[in-house]
N, C-alpha and C positions, 0 to 999 in steps of 0.2 A: 429550506433545509435540504441537504443531500444525504442520503443514507446508502450504505453499502454493506454487503455481507460476503465474507469469504469462508468457505467450508473447505478444509483440507484433510486429507487422509495420507498417512505414511505407513508403509509396511516396515519401515526401518526406524531405529532409534535416532533421534536428533537431540544433541546435547545443548545447542544454543541456536534455536530457530528464530530468525528475525526477518522483517520486511523493511525495505527502504523504498520510499515513494518520493519521486521528484516530479514537480509540476512546472511545465514550461509554458510561457505566454510568448508565442513566436519562438525566437532563438534564446530568449532570456529565461533562466531558471528563477522562478519566483517563490518557490517553496520546496523544502526538503524535510521529510519526517521519517523517523525510524520507529518501528513497532517491535518490541521485544516479546516473543512468546515463550522463550526459555526452553525447558526440557519438553520433548514430545515423546510420549509412550509409543513404542512400536505397535502397529495395528490399530491405533486409535483414530477416531474422527473428531475433529475440532472445529469450532466456529468462532469467527472474529466478526464483530459488528461495530460499526462506527456511524455516528450521526454528526454532521457538521451543520451548525446553524449559520445562516447568512448574517453578515454584518452590514450596517448601513454604508460603510466605506468600501464595500466590495466593488470590483470592476463590473460595469453593466454587462448583461448577457449579450447584447448586440456586439460588444467589443471582444467577448470571449469566443463567440461562435466561429468555428473554423480555425481558431488560433491556439486553442488550449490542447496541450499534450500531457498525459499523465503516464509516467513510466514507473512500473512496479517491479522490484527485484526481490527474489526470495533467496535466503542464505541459511546455511547451517554453519555458524561460526565463520571460518574462512572459505568454506566450500560453496561456490555459486551453484544454485539449483535451477533457477528459471527466471525469465523476464517477460513482461508483457507491457 
């Protein structure tokens, strides 16, 4: 299993906060997920946690190592906020 936690704080109101995550294996996008957080209260601190359990059909680690790229984008509706 792989677990991650994201803690975010915003001094500003966000009406439709969401995250887009794209996963690439080499140059090929193999996964795309959107996580909708919705309304964010100004001045609040929020936590998002996710656990992904391995499947027996997953790509072996030796094939992923050095070839896997995860891109995360943060948005408030149509306003791009950040990417990593």
